[in-house]
Structures are given as structure tokens and as C-alpha cells.
C-alpha positions as CSV (number, residue, x, y, z in Angstrom):
1,M,-21.1,-2.9,-53.8
2,G,-22.7,-3.6,-57.2
3,Q,-21.4,-2.4,-60.6
4,Q,-24.3,0.0,-60.9
5,E,-23.5,1.7,-57.6
6,I,-19.8,2.1,-58.6
7,E,-20.9,3.7,-61.9
8,V,-23.3,6.1,-60.1
9,I,-20.4,7.1,-57.7
10,L,-18.1,7.8,-60.6
11,W,-20.8,9.8,-62.5
12,R,-21.5,11.8,-59.4
13,Q,-17.8,12.6,-59.0
14,L,-17.5,13.8,-62.6
15,F,-20.7,15.8,-62.4
16,S,-19.6,17.5,-59.2
17,Y,-16.8,19.3,-61.2
18,L,-19.1,20.6,-63.9
19,M,-20.5,24.1,-63.8
20,I,-23.6,23.3,-65.8
21,P,-26.7,21.8,-64.2
22,I,-26.7,18.0,-64.5
23,F,-29.4,15.5,-63.5
24,L,-28.6,11.8,-63.4
25,V,-31.5,9.4,-63.8
26,D,-31.7,5.7,-64.2
27,P,-33.5,3.9,-67.1
28,E,-36.7,3.8,-65.0
29,G,-36.6,7.5,-64.4
30,S,-35.5,7.6,-60.8
31,L,-33.4,10.7,-60.0
32,L,-30.1,9.4,-58.8
33,F,-28.2,12.7,-58.4
34,Y,-28.0,16.3,-59.4
35,N,-25.0,18.6,-59.1
36,E,-24.6,22.0,-57.3
37,P,-25.6,24.1,-60.3
38,A,-28.8,22.1,-60.6
39,E,-29.5,22.7,-56.9
40,T,-29.9,26.4,-57.7
41,I,-32.6,25.6,-60.2
42,L,-34.4,23.0,-58.0
43,G,-34.2,25.1,-54.8
44,R,-32.8,22.3,-52.6
45,R,-29.5,20.6,-52.1
46,Y,-29.2,17.0,-53.2
47,E,-28.3,16.1,-49.6
48,E,-31.8,17.4,-48.6
49,T,-33.8,15.4,-51.2
50,G,-31.7,12.4,-52.0
51,R,-32.8,9.9,-54.6
52,M,-36.3,10.3,-55.9
53,A,-38.6,7.9,-57.8
54,K,-40.0,9.3,-61.1
55,E,-43.4,9.4,-59.5
56,E,-42.1,11.7,-56.8
57,W,-39.9,14.2,-58.8
58,S,-42.5,14.5,-61.6
59,T,-45.0,15.8,-59.1
60,V,-42.7,17.7,-56.7
61,F,-41.2,19.8,-59.4
62,Q,-43.6,21.7,-61.6
63,F,-42.8,22.2,-65.3
64,A,-44.5,24.8,-67.5
65,D,-44.4,25.5,-71.2
66,E,-43.3,28.8,-72.8
67,D,-46.8,30.3,-72.2
68,G,-46.7,29.4,-68.5
69,N,-49.1,26.5,-68.8
70,L,-48.3,23.7,-66.4
71,L,-47.3,20.4,-68.1
72,K,-48.6,17.1,-67.0
73,P,-45.9,14.6,-65.9
74,D,-46.2,12.7,-69.1
75,Q,-45.6,15.9,-71.2
76,V,-42.2,16.6,-69.6
77,P,-39.3,15.9,-72.1
78,L,-37.4,13.6,-69.7
79,T,-40.5,11.5,-69.1
80,I,-41.1,11.2,-72.9
81,A,-37.5,10.3,-73.5
82,L,-37.5,7.5,-70.9
83,K,-40.9,6.1,-72.1
84,E,-40.1,6.2,-75.9
85,R,-36.3,5.8,-75.6
86,R,-35.6,8.7,-77.9
87,P,-34.1,12.2,-77.5
88,V,-36.7,14.9,-76.8
89,H,-36.3,18.6,-76.3
90,R,-38.6,21.5,-75.4
91,K,-38.4,24.9,-73.9
92,L,-39.9,24.9,-70.5
93,T,-39.8,26.5,-67.1
94,L,-39.1,24.6,-63.9
95,H,-40.7,25.6,-60.7
96,G,-38.4,24.2,-58.0
97,L,-38.9,23.7,-54.3
98,E,-38.4,27.3,-53.2
């Protein structure tokens, strides 16, 4: 088992105890894990979706701005943060899988 896999296991363990929604992504943007509070937002348990590449989650989950306008995948704060390697925040609405 590689060092990265051990780190992901440890992060998952920590995040499973937290009561706030947490999404774990790698530097390429692949969704590695989300905890139970995040499952409520996304509409599916992590065990049902598993890991997802950025190209998959950025189209499966729909994001909208404060006015309800759908955001393109490259307008989502996480995508911008990964691309530009800087913190980004924005109010948005997430349309999960339900």
C-alpha cells in the first residue's frame, strides 16, 4: 500500500467523525471521499458513488449561483482553486443526485 493510500485512509477516518460536510479531493481534482454530512447534500452515500474523476463529478453535480443560474464546470470554486492553486470562495447552490 502506497503512502498516498495510507494518507487517504487516515483522512477518511478523521472526516468520518466530523459533523460538517467534508469533500476530499486530490491535486488533480478527483473526488476521493466525502463524509456522511456531505452525503445529505449530494443525495448519495459515498459507498454508492465511490471515487470520481473531476470530469465526472463536475458534470454529475450541478452548481448554481445565487440567482439560480447554472455554473459551468470551470466556474465552480473548487475547479478554479485546483487550476489556479489559490483559495476561492463563492456562494452557490449544489443540485445533488436526488
